[in-house]
mmJSON file of the N, C-alpha and C atoms, coordinates in Angstrom:
{"data_MODEL":{"atom_site":{
"group_PDB":["ATOM","ATOM","ATOM","ATOM","ATOM","ATOM","ATOM","ATOM","ATOM","ATOM","ATOM","ATOM","ATOM","ATOM","ATOM","ATOM","ATOM","ATOM","ATOM","ATOM","ATOM","ATOM","ATOM","ATOM","ATOM","ATOM","ATOM","ATOM","ATOM","ATOM","ATOM","ATOM","ATOM","ATOM","ATOM","ATOM","ATOM","ATOM","ATOM","ATOM","ATOM","ATOM","ATOM","ATOM","ATOM","ATOM","ATOM","ATOM","ATOM","ATOM","ATOM","ATOM","ATOM","ATOM","ATOM","ATOM","ATOM","ATOM","ATOM","ATOM","ATOM","ATOM","ATOM","ATOM","ATOM","ATOM","ATOM","ATOM","ATOM","ATOM","ATOM","ATOM","ATOM","ATOM","ATOM","ATOM","ATOM","ATOM","ATOM","ATOM","ATOM","ATOM","ATOM","ATOM","ATOM","ATOM","ATOM","ATOM","ATOM","ATOM","ATOM","ATOM","ATOM","ATOM","ATOM","ATOM","ATOM","ATOM","ATOM","ATOM","ATOM","ATOM","ATOM","ATOM","ATOM","ATOM","ATOM","ATOM","ATOM","ATOM","ATOM","ATOM","ATOM","ATOM","ATOM","ATOM","ATOM","ATOM","ATOM","ATOM","ATOM","ATOM","ATOM","ATOM","ATOM","ATOM","ATOM","ATOM","ATOM","ATOM","ATOM","ATOM","ATOM","ATOM","ATOM","ATOM","ATOM","ATOM","ATOM","ATOM","ATOM","ATOM","ATOM","ATOM","ATOM","ATOM","ATOM","ATOM","ATOM","ATOM","ATOM","ATOM","ATOM","ATOM","ATOM","ATOM","ATOM","ATOM","ATOM","ATOM","ATOM","ATOM","ATOM","ATOM","ATOM","ATOM","ATOM","ATOM","ATOM","ATOM","ATOM","ATOM","ATOM","ATOM","ATOM","ATOM","ATOM","ATOM","ATOM","ATOM","ATOM","ATOM","ATOM","ATOM","ATOM","ATOM","ATOM","ATOM","ATOM","ATOM","ATOM","ATOM","ATOM","ATOM","ATOM","ATOM","ATOM","ATOM","ATOM","ATOM","ATOM","ATOM","ATOM","ATOM","ATOM","ATOM","ATOM","ATOM","ATOM","ATOM","ATOM","ATOM","ATOM","ATOM","ATOM","ATOM","ATOM","ATOM","ATOM","ATOM","ATOM","ATOM","ATOM","ATOM","ATOM","ATOM","ATOM","ATOM","ATOM","ATOM","ATOM","ATOM","ATOM","ATOM","ATOM","ATOM","ATOM","ATOM","ATOM","ATOM","ATOM","ATOM","ATOM"],
"id":[1,2,3,4,5,6,7,8,9,10,11,12,13,14,15,16,17,18,19,20,21,22,23,24,25,26,27,28,29,30,31,32,33,34,35,36,37,38,39,40,41,42,43,44,45,46,47,48,49,50,51,52,53,54,55,56,57,58,59,60,61,62,63,64,65,66,67,68,69,70,71,72,73,74,75,76,77,78,79,80,81,82,83,84,85,86,87,88,89,90,91,92,93,94,95,96,97,98,99,100,101,102,103,104,105,106,107,108,109,110,111,112,113,114,115,116,117,118,119,120,121,122,123,124,125,126,127,128,129,130,131,132,133,134,135,136,137,138,139,140,141,142,143,144,145,146,147,148,149,150,151,152,153,154,155,156,157,158,159,160,161,162,163,164,165,166,167,168,169,170,171,172,173,174,175,176,177,178,179,180,181,182,183,184,185,186,187,188,189,190,191,192,193,194,195,196,197,198,199,200,201,202,203,204,205,206,207,208,209,210,211,212,213,214,215,216,217,218,219,220,221,222,223,224,225,226,227,228,229,230,231,232,233,234,235,236,237,238,239,240,241,242,243],
"type_symbol":["N","C","C","N","C","C","N","C","C","N","C","C","N","C","C","N","C","C","N","C","C","N","C","C","N","C","C","N","C","C","N","C","C","N","C","C","N","C","C","N","C","C","N","C","C","N","C","C","N","C","C","N","C","C","N","C","C","N","C","C","N","C","C","N","C","C","N","C","C","N","C","C","N","C","C","N","C","C","N","C","C","N","C","C","N","C","C","N","C","C","N","C","C","N","C","C","N","C","C","N","C","C","N","C","C","N","C","C","N","C","C","N","C","C","N","C","C","N","C","C","N","C","C","N","C","C","N","C","C","N","C","C","N","C","C","N","C","C","N","C","C","N","C","C","N","C","C","N","C","C","N","C","C","N","C","C","N","C","C","N","C","C","N","C","C","N","C","C","N","C","C","N","C","C","N","C","C","N","C","C","N","C","C","N","C","C","N","C","C","N","C","C","N","C","C","N","C","C","N","C","C","N","C","C","N","C","C","N","C","C","N","C","C","N","C","C","N","C","C","N","C","C","N","C","C","N","C","C","N","C","C","N","C","C","N","C","C","N","C","C","N","C","C"],
"label_atom_id":["N","CA","C","N","CA","C","N","CA","C","N","CA","C","N","CA","C","N","CA","C","N","CA","C","N","CA","C","N","CA","C","N","CA","C","N","CA","C","N","CA","C","N","CA","C","N","CA","C","N","CA","C","N","CA","C","N","CA","C","N","CA","C","N","CA","C","N","CA","C","N","CA","C","N","CA","C","N","CA","C","N","CA","C","N","CA","C","N","CA","C","N","CA","C","N","CA","C","N","CA","C","N","CA","C","N","CA","C","N","CA","C","N","CA","C","N","CA","C","N","CA","C","N","CA","C","N","CA","C","N","CA","C","N","CA","C","N","CA","C","N","CA","C","N","CA","C","N","CA","C","N","CA","C","N","CA","C","N","CA","C","N","CA","C","N","CA","C","N","CA","C","N","CA","C","N","CA","C","N","CA","C","N","CA","C","N","CA","C","N","CA","C","N","CA","C","N","CA","C","N","CA","C","N","CA","C","N","CA","C","N","CA","C","N","CA","C","N","CA","C","N","CA","C","N","CA","C","N","CA","C","N","CA","C","N","CA","C","N","CA","C","N","CA","C","N","CA","C","N","CA","C","N","CA","C","N","CA","C","N","CA","C","N","CA","C","N","CA","C","N","CA","C","N","CA","C","N","CA","C","N","CA","C"],
"label_alt_id":[null,null,null,null,null,null,null,null,null,null,null,null,null,null,null,null,null,null,null,null,null,null,null,null,null,null,null,null,null,null,null,null,null,null,null,null,null,null,null,null,null,null,null,null,null,null,null,null,null,null,null,null,null,null,null,null,null,null,null,null,null,null,null,null,null,null,null,null,null,null,null,null,null,null,null,null,null,null,null,null,null,null,null,null,null,null,null,null,null,null,null,null,null,null,null,null,null,null,null,null,null,null,null,null,null,null,null,null,null,null,null,null,null,null,null,null,null,null,null,null,null,null,null,null,null,null,null,null,null,null,null,null,null,null,null,null,null,null,null,null,null,null,null,null,null,null,null,null,null,null,null,null,null,null,null,null,null,null,null,null,null,null,null,null,null,null,null,null,null,null,null,null,null,null,null,null,null,null,null,null,null,null,null,null,null,null,null,null,null,null,null,null,null,null,null,null,null,null,null,null,null,null,null,null,null,null,null,null,null,null,null,null,null,null,null,null,null,null,null,null,null,null,null,null,null,null,null,null,null,null,null,null,null,null,null,null,null,null,null,null,null,null,null],
"label_comp_id":["MET","MET","MET","SER","SER","SER","GLY","GLY","GLY","PRO","PRO","PRO","ARG","ARG","ARG","PHE","PHE","PHE","LEU","LEU","LEU","THR","THR","THR","LEU","LEU","LEU","ALA","ALA","ALA","ASP","ASP","ASP","VAL","VAL","VAL","ALA","ALA","ALA","GLU","GLU","GLU","VAL","VAL","VAL","LEU","LEU","LEU","ASN","ASN","ASN","THR","THR","THR","SER","SER","SER","THR","THR","THR","ALA","ALA","ALA","GLN","GLN","GLN","VAL","VAL","VAL","TYR","TYR","TYR","ALA","ALA","ALA","LEU","LEU","LEU","VAL","VAL","VAL","ARG","ARG","ARG","ARG","ARG","ARG","GLY","GLY","GLY","GLU","GLU","GLU","LEU","LEU","LEU","PRO","PRO","PRO","ALA","ALA","ALA","ILE","ILE","ILE","LYS","LYS","LYS","ILE","ILE","ILE","GLY","GLY","GLY","GLY","GLY","GLY","ARG","ARG","ARG","GLY","GLY","GLY","GLN","GLN","GLN","TRP","TRP","TRP","ARG","ARG","ARG","VAL","VAL","VAL","GLU","GLU","GLU","SER","SER","SER","GLU","GLU","GLU","GLN","GLN","GLN","LEU","LEU","LEU","GLU","GLU","GLU","SER","SER","SER","TYR","TYR","TYR","ILE","ILE","ILE","GLN","GLN","GLN","GLN","GLN","GLN","GLN","GLN","GLN","TYR","TYR","TYR","VAL","VAL","VAL","ALA","ALA","ALA","THR","THR","THR","ARG","ARG","ARG","GLN","GLN","GLN","PHE","PHE","PHE","VAL","VAL","VAL","ASP","ASP","ASP","ALA","ALA","ALA","HIS","HIS","HIS","PRO","PRO","PRO","PHE","PHE","PHE","THR","THR","THR","GLU","GLU","GLU","VAL","VAL","VAL","ASP","ASP","ASP","GLU","GLU","GLU","GLY","GLY","GLY","ALA","ALA","ALA","ASP","ASP","ASP","GLU","GLU","GLU","LEU","LEU","LEU","ARG","ARG","ARG"],
"label_asym_id":["A","A","A","A","A","A","A","A","A","A","A","A","A","A","A","A","A","A","A","A","A","A","A","A","A","A","A","A","A","A","A","A","A","A","A","A","A","A","A","A","A","A","A","A","A","A","A","A","A","A","A","A","A","A","A","A","A","A","A","A","A","A","A","A","A","A","A","A","A","A","A","A","A","A","A","A","A","A","A","A","A","A","A","A","A","A","A","A","A","A","A","A","A","A","A","A","A","A","A","A","A","A","A","A","A","A","A","A","A","A","A","A","A","A","A","A","A","A","A","A","A","A","A","A","A","A","A","A","A","A","A","A","A","A","A","A","A","A","A","A","A","A","A","A","A","A","A","A","A","A","A","A","A","A","A","A","A","A","A","A","A","A","A","A","A","A","A","A","A","A","A","A","A","A","A","A","A","A","A","A","A","A","A","A","A","A","A","A","A","A","A","A","A","A","A","A","A","A","A","A","A","A","A","A","A","A","A","A","A","A","A","A","A","A","A","A","A","A","A","A","A","A","A","A","A","A","A","A","A","A","A","A","A","A","A","A","A","A","A","A","A","A","A"],
"label_entity_id":["1","1","1","1","1","1","1","1","1","1","1","1","1","1","1","1","1","1","1","1","1","1","1","1","1","1","1","1","1","1","1","1","1","1","1","1","1","1","1","1","1","1","1","1","1","1","1","1","1","1","1","1","1","1","1","1","1","1","1","1","1","1","1","1","1","1","1","1","1","1","1","1","1","1","1","1","1","1","1","1","1","1","1","1","1","1","1","1","1","1","1","1","1","1","1","1","1","1","1","1","1","1","1","1","1","1","1","1","1","1","1","1","1","1","1","1","1","1","1","1","1","1","1","1","1","1","1","1","1","1","1","1","1","1","1","1","1","1","1","1","1","1","1","1","1","1","1","1","1","1","1","1","1","1","1","1","1","1","1","1","1","1","1","1","1","1","1","1","1","1","1","1","1","1","1","1","1","1","1","1","1","1","1","1","1","1","1","1","1","1","1","1","1","1","1","1","1","1","1","1","1","1","1","1","1","1","1","1","1","1","1","1","1","1","1","1","1","1","1","1","1","1","1","1","1","1","1","1","1","1","1","1","1","1","1","1","1","1","1","1","1","1","1"],
"label_seq_id":[1,1,1,2,2,2,3,3,3,4,4,4,5,5,5,6,6,6,7,7,7,8,8,8,9,9,9,10,10,10,11,11,11,12,12,12,13,13,13,14,14,14,15,15,15,16,16,16,17,17,17,18,18,18,19,19,19,20,20,20,21,21,21,22,22,22,23,23,23,24,24,24,25,25,25,26,26,26,27,27,27,28,28,28,29,29,29,30,30,30,31,31,31,32,32,32,33,33,33,34,34,34,35,35,35,36,36,36,37,37,37,38,38,38,39,39,39,40,40,40,41,41,41,42,42,42,43,43,43,44,44,44,45,45,45,46,46,46,47,47,47,48,48,48,49,49,49,50,50,50,51,51,51,52,52,52,53,53,53,54,54,54,55,55,55,56,56,56,57,57,57,58,58,58,59,59,59,60,60,60,61,61,61,62,62,62,63,63,63,64,64,64,65,65,65,66,66,66,67,67,67,68,68,68,69,69,69,70,70,70,71,71,71,72,72,72,73,73,73,74,74,74,75,75,75,76,76,76,77,77,77,78,78,78,79,79,79,80,80,80,81,81,81],
"pdbx_PDB_ins_code":[null,null,null,null,null,null,null,null,null,null,null,null,null,null,null,null,null,null,null,null,null,null,null,null,null,null,null,null,null,null,null,null,null,null,null,null,null,null,null,null,null,null,null,null,null,null,null,null,null,null,null,null,null,null,null,null,null,null,null,null,null,null,null,null,null,null,null,null,null,null,null,null,null,null,null,null,null,null,null,null,null,null,null,null,null,null,null,null,null,null,null,null,null,null,null,null,null,null,null,null,null,null,null,null,null,null,null,null,null,null,null,null,null,null,null,null,null,null,null,null,null,null,null,null,null,null,null,null,null,null,null,null,null,null,null,null,null,null,null,null,null,null,null,null,null,null,null,null,null,null,null,null,null,null,null,null,null,null,null,null,null,null,null,null,null,null,null,null,null,null,null,null,null,null,null,null,null,null,null,null,null,null,null,null,null,null,null,null,null,null,null,null,null,null,null,null,null,null,null,null,null,null,null,null,null,null,null,null,null,null,null,null,null,null,null,null,null,null,null,null,null,null,null,null,null,null,null,null,null,null,null,null,null,null,null,null,null,null,null,null,null,null,null],
"Cartn_x":[-83.538,-83.925,-85.221,-86.053,-87.141,-87.134,-87.713,-87.669,-86.996,-86.563,-86.257,-85.046,-84.529,-83.581,-82.317,-82.403,-81.121,-81.219,-80.277,-80.258,-79.222,-79.26,-78.521,-77.552,-76.11,-75.13,-75.913,-76.587,-77.362,-78.057,-78.582,-79.636,-78.703,-77.631,-76.873,-76.081,-75.938,-75.119,-76.201,-77.574,-78.495,-78.558,-78.565,-78.671,-77.387,-76.171,-74.955,-74.918,-75.585,-75.467,-74.172,-73.548,-72.424,-72.525,-71.592,-71.651,-71.793,-72.099,-72.345,-70.988,-70.017,-68.825,-67.821,-68.343,-67.614,-68.235,-69.492,-69.989,-69.178,-69.239,-68.571,-67.031,-66.452,-65.018,-64.985,-66.026,-66.204,-66.406,-67.221,-67.629,-66.294,-65.624,-64.542,-63.333,-63.185,-61.734,-62.665,-63.857,-64.106,-64.655,-64.519,-65.231,-66.713,-67.412,-68.868,-69.184,-69.671,-69.86,-71.16,-71.035,-71.949,-71.85,-73.011,-72.988,-73.018,-72.557,-72.959,-73.961,-74.754,-75.966,-76.203,-76.741,-77.079,-76.029,-76.526,-75.529,-74.562,-75.147,-74.408,-73.691,-73.56,-72.996,-73.321,-74.499,-74.964,-74.592,-74.317,-74.038,-75.297,-75.272,-76.262,-75.868,-76.247,-75.868,-77.323,-76.857,-78.142,-78.248,-79.473,-79.698,-79.067,-78.992,-78.511,-76.755,-76.013,-74.592,-74.649,-75.433,-75.274,-75.476,-76.404,-76.537,-75.377,-74.972,-73.809,-72.437,-72.249,-71.101,-71.324,-72.513,-72.76,-72.329,-72.986,-72.24,-70.825,-70.275,-68.727,-68.108,-68.686,-68.073,-68.171,-69.307,-69.793,-68.402,-68.056,-67.087,-65.78,-65.696,-64.029,-64.035,-65.361,-65.084,-65.226,-65.492,-65.362,-64.136,-63.117,-61.785,-61.096,-61.191,-60.524,-60.668,-61.878,-62.392,-61.549,-61.655,-60.811,-59.411,-58.805,-57.454,-56.919,-57.779,-57.615,-58.667,-58.408,-59.227,-59.432,-60.449,-60.761,-60.026,-59.663,-58.954,-59.484,-59.425,-59.481,-58.854,-57.774,-57.077,-58.027,-58.713,-59.774,-60.84,-61.219,-62.475,-62.35,-63.653,-63.554,-62.841,-62.272,-61.448,-62.533,-62.107,-62.892,-63.343,-64.361,-64.887,-63.632,-62.726,-62.127,-61.127,-60.833,-59.741,-60.51],
"Cartn_y":[112.033,111.381,110.308,110.494,109.595,108.517,107.366,106.078,104.994,104.122,102.666,103.199,102.229,102.578,102.101,100.832,100.563,100.584,101.152,101.359,100.654,99.947,99.078,100.096,99.599,100.558,101.46,100.803,101.372,102.383,102.405,103.411,104.62,103.913,105.298,105.917,105.336,105.682,106.774,106.592,107.793,108.853,108.641,109.587,110.538,109.896,110.965,111.165,110.765,110.929,110.704,109.334,108.873,107.262,106.423,105.046,104.19,103.027,101.978,101.429,101.625,101.434,102.117,103.487,104.535,104.339,104.061,103.768,102.465,101.403,100.348,100.719,101.354,102.013,102.623,103.602,104.297,103.083,102.496,100.838,100.727,99.936,99.285,99.868,101.103,102.153,102.36,102.298,102.53,103.825,104.646,106.012,106.232,105.111,104.896,103.588,103.766,102.726,101.641,100.322,99.755,98.178,97.633,96.179,95.398,94.044,92.771,92.019,91.635,90.693,89.538,88.559,87.438,86.345,85.349,84.237,84.909,85.824,86.329,87.464,87.856,89.161,90.334,90.738,92.063,93.153,94.216,95.485,96.414,96.856,97.846,98.93,100.136,101.377,102.054,102.041,102.573,104.236,104.489,106.058,107.151,106.776,107.575,107.585,106.697,106.669,107.828,107.313,108.189,109.733,109.817,111.416,111.689,111.205,111.782,111.738,110.963,110.87,112.265,112.416,113.515,114.879,115.015,116.071,116.199,115.345,115.05,115.808,115.334,115.767,117.598,117.669,119.421,119.947,119.398,119.909,119.952,118.594,118.459,119.477,119.714,120.566,122.111,122.652,123.899,123.839,122.896,123.272,123.431,122.371,122.769,124.104,124.607,125.954,127.085,126.686,127.679,127.664,126.551,126.574,126.605,126.723,126.794,128.058,129.281,130.392,130.42,130.744,130.952,132.237,132.052,133.119,133.058,134.275,134.498,133.228,132.998,131.703,130.583,130.179,129.272,129.393,130.438,130.4,129.575,128.864,128.066,126.611,126.622,125.246,123.97,122.862,121.584,121.529,120.702,120.262,119.069,118.504,117.556,117.621,118.788,118.899,118.657],
"Cartn_z":[99.668,98.454,98.992,98.471,98.492,97.628,97.874,97.169,97.819,97.355,97.776,98.511,99.459,100.423,99.826,99.101,98.353,96.811,96.376,94.857,94.107,92.918,92.013,91.594,91.04,90.52,89.304,88.482,87.299,88.024,88.896,89.56,89.785,90.57,91.162,89.865,88.648,87.593,86.987,87.161,86.428,87.481,88.845,89.474,89.329,89.233,89.012,87.618,86.749,85.223,84.646,85.067,84.537,84.387,84.025,83.635,84.886,84.446,85.663,85.949,84.981,85.091,86.018,85.962,86.777,88.33,88.48,89.919,90.364,89.535,90.016,90.642,89.733,90.349,91.732,91.759,92.686,94.149,93.941,94.977,95.5,94.121,94.428,95.157,94.984,95.485,97.018,97.112,98.585,98.743,97.593,97.806,98.084,97.538,97.762,98.459,99.833,100.369,99.649,99.569,99.235,99.809,99.82,100.402,99.051,99.203,98.199,98.642,97.901,98.637,97.69,98.12,97.315,96.895,96.308,95.745,94.652,93.79,92.872,93.185,94.202,94.768,94.092,93.896,93.33,94.402,93.867,94.735,94.791,96.228,96.19,97.042,96.874,97.654,98.255,99.753,100.361,99.924,99.644,99.109,100.275,101.441,102.349,102.209,101.802,101.54,100.111,99.212,97.821,98.368,99.05,99.352,100.149,101.093,101.696,100.838,99.848,98.903,97.825,97.971,97.017,97.622,98.935,99.691,99.903,100.008,100.353,99.019,97.859,96.723,96.391,96.931,97.092,97.737,98.846,99.592,99.145,98.343,97.702,96.487,96.071,94.677,95.345,96.317,96.933,97.341,97.927,98.313,96.885,95.995,94.546,94.363,94.332,93.534,94.256,95.785,96.586,96.391,96.118,96.057,94.507,93.385,92.062,91.663,92.107,91.61,89.92,89.858,88.382,87.611,86.501,85.947,84.225,83.812,82.506,81.534,81.772,80.989,80.994,82.202,82.164,81.212,80.845,80.105,78.986,78.771,77.381,77.664,78.781,78.99,79.296,79.111,79.1,80.497,80.726,82.147,82.366,81.639,81.954,83.203,83.585,84.617,85.87],
"occupancy":[1.0,1.0,1.0,1.0,1.0,1.0,1.0,1.0,1.0,1.0,1.0,1.0,1.0,1.0,1.0,1.0,1.0,1.0,1.0,1.0,1.0,1.0,1.0,1.0,1.0,1.0,1.0,1.0,1.0,1.0,1.0,1.0,1.0,1.0,1.0,1.0,1.0,1.0,1.0,1.0,1.0,1.0,1.0,1.0,1.0,1.0,1.0,1.0,1.0,1.0,1.0,1.0,1.0,1.0,1.0,1.0,1.0,1.0,1.0,1.0,1.0,1.0,1.0,1.0,1.0,1.0,1.0,1.0,1.0,1.0,1.0,1.0,1.0,1.0,1.0,1.0,1.0,1.0,1.0,1.0,1.0,1.0,1.0,1.0,1.0,1.0,1.0,1.0,1.0,1.0,1.0,1.0,1.0,1.0,1.0,1.0,1.0,1.0,1.0,1.0,1.0,1.0,1.0,1.0,1.0,1.0,1.0,1.0,1.0,1.0,1.0,1.0,1.0,1.0,1.0,1.0,1.0,1.0,1.0,1.0,1.0,1.0,1.0,1.0,1.0,1.0,1.0,1.0,1.0,1.0,1.0,1.0,1.0,1.0,1.0,1.0,1.0,1.0,1.0,1.0,1.0,1.0,1.0,1.0,1.0,1.0,1.0,1.0,1.0,1.0,1.0,1.0,1.0,1.0,1.0,1.0,1.0,1.0,1.0,1.0,1.0,1.0,1.0,1.0,1.0,1.0,1.0,1.0,1.0,1.0,1.0,1.0,1.0,1.0,1.0,1.0,1.0,1.0,1.0,1.0,1.0,1.0,1.0,1.0,1.0,1.0,1.0,1.0,1.0,1.0,1.0,1.0,1.0,1.0,1.0,1.0,1.0,1.0,1.0,1.0,1.0,1.0,1.0,1.0,1.0,1.0,1.0,1.0,1.0,1.0,1.0,1.0,1.0,1.0,1.0,1.0,1.0,1.0,1.0,1.0,1.0,1.0,1.0,1.0,1.0,1.0,1.0,1.0,1.0,1.0,1.0,1.0,1.0,1.0,1.0,1.0,1.0,1.0,1.0,1.0,1.0,1.0,1.0],
"B_iso_or_equiv":[0.0,0.0,0.0,0.0,0.0,0.0,0.0,0.0,0.0,0.0,0.0,0.0,0.0,0.0,0.0,0.0,0.0,0.0,0.0,0.0,0.0,0.0,0.0,0.0,0.0,0.0,0.0,0.0,0.0,0.0,0.0,0.0,0.0,0.0,0.0,0.0,0.0,0.0,0.0,0.0,0.0,0.0,0.0,0.0,0.0,0.0,0.0,0.0,0.0,0.0,0.0,0.0,0.0,0.0,0.0,0.0,0.0,0.0,0.0,0.0,0.0,0.0,0.0,0.0,0.0,0.0,0.0,0.0,0.0,0.0,0.0,0.0,0.0,0.0,0.0,0.0,0.0,0.0,0.0,0.0,0.0,0.0,0.0,0.0,0.0,0.0,0.0,0.0,0.0,0.0,0.0,0.0,0.0,0.0,0.0,0.0,0.0,0.0,0.0,0.0,0.0,0.0,0.0,0.0,0.0,0.0,0.0,0.0,0.0,0.0,0.0,0.0,0.0,0.0,0.0,0.0,0.0,0.0,0.0,0.0,0.0,0.0,0.0,0.0,0.0,0.0,0.0,0.0,0.0,0.0,0.0,0.0,0.0,0.0,0.0,0.0,0.0,0.0,0.0,0.0,0.0,0.0,0.0,0.0,0.0,0.0,0.0,0.0,0.0,0.0,0.0,0.0,0.0,0.0,0.0,0.0,0.0,0.0,0.0,0.0,0.0,0.0,0.0,0.0,0.0,0.0,0.0,0.0,0.0,0.0,0.0,0.0,0.0,0.0,0.0,0.0,0.0,0.0,0.0,0.0,0.0,0.0,0.0,0.0,0.0,0.0,0.0,0.0,0.0,0.0,0.0,0.0,0.0,0.0,0.0,0.0,0.0,0.0,0.0,0.0,0.0,0.0,0.0,0.0,0.0,0.0,0.0,0.0,0.0,0.0,0.0,0.0,0.0,0.0,0.0,0.0,0.0,0.0,0.0,0.0,0.0,0.0,0.0,0.0,0.0,0.0,0.0,0.0,0.0,0.0,0.0,0.0,0.0,0.0,0.0,0.0,0.0,0.0,0.0,0.0,0.0,0.0,0.0],
"pdbx_formal_charge":[null,null,null,null,null,null,null,null,null,null,null,null,null,null,null,null,null,null,null,null,null,null,null,null,null,null,null,null,null,null,null,null,null,null,null,null,null,null,null,null,null,null,null,null,null,null,null,null,null,null,null,null,null,null,null,null,null,null,null,null,null,null,null,null,null,null,null,null,null,null,null,null,null,null,null,null,null,null,null,null,null,null,null,null,null,null,null,null,null,null,null,null,null,null,null,null,null,null,null,null,null,null,null,null,null,null,null,null,null,null,null,null,null,null,null,null,null,null,null,null,null,null,null,null,null,null,null,null,null,null,null,null,null,null,null,null,null,null,null,null,null,null,null,null,null,null,null,null,null,null,null,null,null,null,null,null,null,null,null,null,null,null,null,null,null,null,null,null,null,null,null,null,null,null,null,null,null,null,null,null,null,null,null,null,null,null,null,null,null,null,null,null,null,null,null,null,null,null,null,null,null,null,null,null,null,null,null,null,null,null,null,null,null,null,null,null,null,null,null,null,null,null,null,null,null,null,null,null,null,null,null,null,null,null,null,null,null,null,null,null,null,null,null],
"auth_seq_id":[1,1,1,2,2,2,3,3,3,4,4,4,5,5,5,6,6,6,7,7,7,8,8,8,9,9,9,10,10,10,11,11,11,12,12,12,13,13,13,14,14,14,15,15,15,16,16,16,17,17,17,18,18,18,19,19,19,20,20,20,21,21,21,22,22,22,23,23,23,24,24,24,25,25,25,26,26,26,27,27,27,28,28,28,29,29,29,30,30,30,31,31,31,32,32,32,33,33,33,34,34,34,35,35,35,36,36,36,37,37,37,38,38,38,39,39,39,40,40,40,41,41,41,42,42,42,43,43,43,44,44,44,45,45,45,46,46,46,47,47,47,48,48,48,49,49,49,50,50,50,51,51,51,52,52,52,53,53,53,54,54,54,55,55,55,56,56,56,57,57,57,58,58,58,59,59,59,60,60,60,61,61,61,62,62,62,63,63,63,64,64,64,65,65,65,66,66,66,67,67,67,68,68,68,69,69,69,70,70,70,71,71,71,72,72,72,73,73,73,74,74,74,75,75,75,76,76,76,77,77,77,78,78,78,79,79,79,80,80,80,81,81,81],
"auth_comp_id":["MET","MET","MET","SER","SER","SER","GLY","GLY","GLY","PRO","PRO","PRO","ARG","ARG","ARG","PHE","PHE","PHE","LEU","LEU","LEU","THR","THR","THR","LEU","LEU","LEU","ALA","ALA","ALA","ASP","ASP","ASP","VAL","VAL","VAL","ALA","ALA","ALA","GLU","GLU","GLU","VAL","VAL","VAL","LEU","LEU","LEU","ASN","ASN","ASN","THR","THR","THR","SER","SER","SER","THR","THR","THR","ALA","ALA","ALA","GLN","GLN","GLN","VAL","VAL","VAL","TYR","TYR","TYR","ALA","ALA","ALA","LEU","LEU","LEU","VAL","VAL","VAL","ARG","ARG","ARG","ARG","ARG","ARG","GLY","GLY","GLY","GLU","GLU","GLU","LEU","LEU","LEU","PRO","PRO","PRO","ALA","ALA","ALA","ILE","ILE","ILE","LYS","LYS","LYS","ILE","ILE","ILE","GLY","GLY","GLY","GLY","GLY","GLY","ARG","ARG","ARG","GLY","GLY","GLY","GLN","GLN","GLN","TRP","TRP","TRP","ARG","ARG","ARG","VAL","VAL","VAL","GLU","GLU","GLU","SER","SER","SER","GLU","GLU","GLU","GLN","GLN","GLN","LEU","LEU","LEU","GLU","GLU","GLU","SER","SER","SER","TYR","TYR","TYR","ILE","ILE","ILE","GLN","GLN","GLN","GLN","GLN","GLN","GLN","GLN","GLN","TYR","TYR","TYR","VAL","VAL","VAL","ALA","ALA","ALA","THR","THR","THR","ARG","ARG","ARG","GLN","GLN","GLN","PHE","PHE","PHE","VAL","VAL","VAL","ASP","ASP","ASP","ALA","ALA","ALA","HIS","HIS","HIS","PRO","PRO","PRO","PHE","PHE","PHE","THR","THR","THR","GLU","GLU","GLU","VAL","VAL","VAL","ASP","ASP","ASP","GLU","GLU","GLU","GLY","GLY","GLY","ALA","ALA","ALA","ASP","ASP","ASP","GLU","GLU","GLU","LEU","LEU","LEU","ARG","ARG","ARG"],
"auth_asym_id":["A","A","A","A","A","A","A","A","A","A","A","A","A","A","A","A","A","A","A","A","A","A","A","A","A","A","A","A","A","A","A","A","A","A","A","A","A","A","A","A","A","A","A","A","A","A","A","A","A","A","A","A","A","A","A","A","A","A","A","A","A","A","A","A","A","A","A","A","A","A","A","A","A","A","A","A","A","A","A","A","A","A","A","A","A","A","A","A","A","A","A","A","A","A","A","A","A","A","A","A","A","A","A","A","A","A","A","A","A","A","A","A","A","A","A","A","A","A","A","A","A","A","A","A","A","A","A","A","A","A","A","A","A","A","A","A","A","A","A","A","A","A","A","A","A","A","A","A","A","A","A","A","A","A","A","A","A","A","A","A","A","A","A","A","A","A","A","A","A","A","A","A","A","A","A","A","A","A","A","A","A","A","A","A","A","A","A","A","A","A","A","A","A","A","A","A","A","A","A","A","A","A","A","A","A","A","A","A","A","A","A","A","A","A","A","A","A","A","A","A","A","A","A","A","A","A","A","A","A","A","A","A","A","A","A","A","A","A","A","A","A","A","A"],
"auth_atom_id":["N","CA","C","N","CA","C","N","CA","C","N","CA","C","N","CA","C","N","CA","C","N","CA","C","N","CA","C","N","CA","C","N","CA","C","N","CA","C","N","CA","C","N","CA","C","N","CA","C","N","CA","C","N","CA","C","N","CA","C","N","CA","C","N","CA","C","N","CA","C","N","CA","C","N","CA","C","N","CA","C","N","CA","C","N","CA","C","N","CA","C","N","CA","C","N","CA","C","N","CA","C","N","CA","C","N","CA","C","N","CA","C","N","CA","C","N","CA","C","N","CA","C","N","CA","C","N","CA","C","N","CA","C","N","CA","C","N","CA","C","N","CA","C","N","CA","C","N","CA","C","N","CA","C","N","CA","C","N","CA","C","N","CA","C","N","CA","C","N","CA","C","N","CA","C","N","CA","C","N","CA","C","N","CA","C","N","CA","C","N","CA","C","N","CA","C","N","CA","C","N","CA","C","N","CA","C","N","CA","C","N","CA","C","N","CA","C","N","CA","C","N","CA","C","N","CA","C","N","CA","C","N","CA","C","N","CA","C","N","CA","C","N","CA","C","N","CA","C","N","CA","C","N","CA","C","N","CA","C","N","CA","C","N","CA","C","N","CA","C","N","CA","C","N","CA","C","N","CA","C","N","CA","C"],
"pdbx_PDB_model_num":[1,1,1,1,1,1,1,1,1,1,1,1,1,1,1,1,1,1,1,1,1,1,1,1,1,1,1,1,1,1,1,1,1,1,1,1,1,1,1,1,1,1,1,1,1,1,1,1,1,1,1,1,1,1,1,1,1,1,1,1,1,1,1,1,1,1,1,1,1,1,1,1,1,1,1,1,1,1,1,1,1,1,1,1,1,1,1,1,1,1,1,1,1,1,1,1,1,1,1,1,1,1,1,1,1,1,1,1,1,1,1,1,1,1,1,1,1,1,1,1,1,1,1,1,1,1,1,1,1,1,1,1,1,1,1,1,1,1,1,1,1,1,1,1,1,1,1,1,1,1,1,1,1,1,1,1,1,1,1,1,1,1,1,1,1,1,1,1,1,1,1,1,1,1,1,1,1,1,1,1,1,1,1,1,1,1,1,1,1,1,1,1,1,1,1,1,1,1,1,1,1,1,1,1,1,1,1,1,1,1,1,1,1,1,1,1,1,1,1,1,1,1,1,1,1,1,1,1,1,1,1,1,1,1,1,1,1,1,1,1,1,1,1]
}}}
């Protein structure tokens, strides 16, 4: 990833195509490492940490897919699983 070293939670939300609230939850649960800076305690995620998180999610997804093979029953199912 090229660009700034640190990203705001809004920047991360844009990259992941999700909400800022969801990114905040990932940070607060410790799933996505971040730092708090400044007097107002603004969160920042290092771009390398974001890339690492994305790669971990690929691994987790592969493990899920391997453990839960696709069947014809799954066709047309929502993404919500």
